[in-house]
Structures are given as structure tokens and as C-alpha cells.
C-alpha positions as MATLAB code, in Angstrom:
seq = 'MRTLIFVRPLTDTEHDALTRGLHSSSAFTLRRCQILLASARGERTPQIAVHLGCDDQTVRNTIHAFNRSGVDALTEGSSRPHRIAVAFDAPAAERLRALLHQSPRAFGKPTSVWTLDLAAEICCAEGITAERVTGETIRATLKRLGVRWQRAKQWITSPDPAYARKKGGATD';
ca = [
       3.338   19.503  158.419;
       7.054   20.162  158.306;
       8.664   22.725  160.548;
       9.320   26.052  158.880;
      12.977   26.556  158.190;
      14.745   29.788  157.385;
      18.344   30.775  156.886;
      20.007   32.246  159.980;
      20.515   36.040  160.040;
      23.152   36.992  157.458;
      26.224   39.061  158.245;
      27.156   41.870  155.854;
      30.005   39.834  154.341;
      27.742   36.807  153.846;
      25.081   38.975  152.222;
      27.704   40.493  149.887;
      29.013   37.011  148.998;
      25.476   35.807  148.211;
      24.797   38.892  146.078;
      28.057   38.353  144.157;
      27.099   34.707  143.717;
      24.054   35.784  141.692;
      26.520   36.642  138.894;
      28.424   33.351  139.153;
      29.011   31.231  136.068;
      28.350   28.128  138.180;
      24.695   27.096  138.117;
      25.150   25.392  141.500;
      26.384   28.597  143.170;
      23.748   30.732  141.444;
      20.890   28.456  142.563;
      22.143   28.293  146.143;
      22.492   32.085  146.326;
      18.944   32.531  144.997;
      17.608   30.095  147.584;
      19.476   31.656  150.502;
      18.609   35.249  149.612;
      14.944   34.317  149.206;
      14.981   32.632  152.598;
      16.663   35.678  154.127;
      13.799   37.810  152.724;
      11.387   35.585  154.670;
      10.022   33.432  151.869;
       8.985   29.942  152.907;
      10.554   26.776  151.592;
       7.644   25.675  149.311;
       7.368   29.189  147.827;
      11.098   29.276  147.038;
      10.897   25.820  145.467;
       7.973   26.786  143.227;
       9.556   30.105  142.279;
      12.898   28.524  141.336;
      11.463   25.339  139.849;
      13.197   22.922  142.191;
      12.170   20.488  144.898;
      11.462   21.816  148.381;
      13.918   19.271  149.808;
      16.647   20.948  147.733;
      15.759   24.251  149.379;
      15.861   22.678  152.860;
      19.205   20.990  152.156;
      20.679   24.299  150.975;
      19.474   26.189  154.051;
      20.777   23.494  156.398;
      24.151   23.477  154.613;
      24.449   27.259  154.877;
      23.401   27.325  158.531;
      26.016   24.653  159.216;
      28.993   25.935  157.181;
      28.277   29.489  156.013;
      29.479   30.632  152.582;
      31.420   27.368  152.172;
      28.033   25.875  151.251;
      28.186   27.823  147.972;
      30.980   25.625  146.621;
      29.974   22.381  145.024;
      31.577   19.364  146.669;
      32.296   15.972  145.244;
      29.300   13.809  144.371;
      31.379   10.686  144.883;
      30.018    8.463  147.635;
      31.968    8.616  150.881;
      31.898    4.881  151.190;
      31.479    2.271  148.514;
      29.661   -0.942  149.345;
      31.766   -3.943  148.386;
      29.792   -6.796  146.848;
      32.615   -9.293  147.484;
      34.234   -9.531  150.904;
      37.633  -11.291  151.109;
      36.300  -14.891  151.306;
      33.784  -14.269  148.504;
      36.503  -12.732  146.332;
      38.628  -15.858  146.795;
      35.609  -18.005  145.901;
      35.275  -15.903  142.731;
      38.932  -16.541  141.894;
      38.449  -20.299  142.415;
      35.262  -20.228  140.354;
      37.087  -18.703  137.385;
      39.663  -21.515  137.459;
      36.895  -23.926  136.516;
      35.183  -24.261  133.187;
      31.779  -22.602  132.749;
      30.649  -25.976  131.425;
      30.958  -27.338  134.968;
      28.045  -25.031  135.786;
      25.928  -26.153  132.843;
      26.875  -23.363  130.432;
      27.422  -24.107  126.730;
      30.755  -22.257  126.519;
      34.259  -22.838  127.803;
      35.184  -19.152  127.974;
      34.294  -16.884  130.887;
      32.805  -13.462  130.350;
      32.312  -10.915  133.108;
      28.532  -11.150  132.827;
      28.639  -14.945  132.859;
      30.799  -14.858  135.997;
      28.298  -12.472  137.597;
      25.429  -14.800  136.756;
      27.186  -17.874  138.164;
      28.249  -15.992  141.328;
      24.608  -15.270  142.066;
      23.507  -18.836  141.229;
      26.254  -20.350  143.417;
      25.469  -18.059  146.352;
      28.779  -16.171  146.268;
      26.802  -12.934  146.054;
      23.378  -12.339  147.537;
      22.042  -10.723  144.359;
      23.047  -10.415  140.722;
      25.977   -8.036  140.279;
      27.267   -6.447  137.085;
      30.246   -7.481  135.024;
      31.910   -4.242  136.095;
      31.659   -5.370  139.734;
      33.375   -8.633  138.798;
      36.120   -6.721  136.962;
      36.681   -4.360  139.904;
      36.841   -7.286  142.337;
      39.391   -9.079  140.187;
      41.422   -5.887  139.946;
      41.343   -5.620  143.739;
      42.705   -9.194  143.858;
      45.506   -8.225  141.479;
      44.073  -10.249  138.601;
      43.960   -8.605  135.199;
      40.874   -9.593  133.262;
      41.934  -11.071  129.958;
      40.513  -13.626  127.701;
      41.177  -17.012  129.328;
      44.287  -18.723  128.013;
      45.880  -21.061  130.551;
      42.635  -22.058  132.188;
      41.043  -23.644  129.132;
      41.453  -27.401  129.082;
      40.424  -30.066  126.649;
      39.180  -33.620  127.193;
      41.739  -34.722  124.558;
      44.277  -37.058  126.268;
      47.093  -35.569  124.162;
      46.084  -31.975  125.013;
      49.058  -31.243  127.266;
      51.542  -32.504  124.649;
      49.859  -30.551  121.859;
      49.587  -27.402  123.936;
      53.206  -27.643  125.058;
      54.387  -27.766  121.454;
      52.295  -24.734  120.483;
      53.196  -22.472  123.416;
      56.844  -23.325  124.094;
];
């Protein structure tokens, strides 16, 4: 069984702030004030959770946050992760760049044009990444390398012996 947890004794200013928070337009602030006032009345975590229709871990997290930082816990913080895991470290990112300078046909694909999802699939098959990543991960990695993702133009080659001469006349 989990240890019983209650909010620490409230000061008059904290109690007033929690009471004012019951009239807040922010659902986050309202819910936290309800949880904290119920805990201050002596209600247990599971009872508060059932009464408010939330998970008991939410109630525990709220009480811990208030005990740690006081009324600052009533303001919703950013939900952005503090640290983002990078699927491509520097050597893997360079391997991705080199991979995209080859034709997809070299990897047994029936097309000569790279797509983000195709690059993700080949990266996994070639062992550049440990697991399959998304096309968005490929795009973000290329952006980090300073490469803008565009439809391939210069990288497409042809087996035609006169390809360079024909291409030079069309693009000059």
C-alpha cells in the first residue's frame, strides 16, 4: 500500500490563493486548487481522485508540486520535453547525408527519387538507426545538417552515356 500523502499546512495567503483559484478560467488551476483544498481538509488521495474524476497519481503529483514550490504549482508549465532524444548522432547524420547522395535503386528500390519515408526505411535496413524512424525525424536531421529537403535534382543520374552533355544543355 502506498504511503498516505497530504498537502503541508497552508498559510493564510496560500489558502486565499487556492480559494481564488476555484474561480479561475484555467481548468489546470481550478483542478489543482480543488485537489489541494481537499487534501488540506484531510481527504485521502484515492477519495480526491474519485471525487474529481482523475487518476490518483495526478493527485499525488499535484500535492508533491505544491509541497515543493507553493502557489507556483498552480501555474501550468510547458509540456515540452526538457531533453529531446536525437535519433542520429553526428556520424550517423553524415552517413544519412552520404546515403542520400546515392540512388535508392542501389538499395533495391524501384524508384530513383528519395522520399523522407524511404530514407527512414533504408536507414533502418542499413543499420544507421537502431529502429525505424519517421520521415519527420529524417527532415529534422537534415535541417540540423543545414540541408534543405527538396525534391532531388542534382543527385539524379542516368545510365545514358550522353547524360552529362544533355543535362548541361538543359540546365545552363
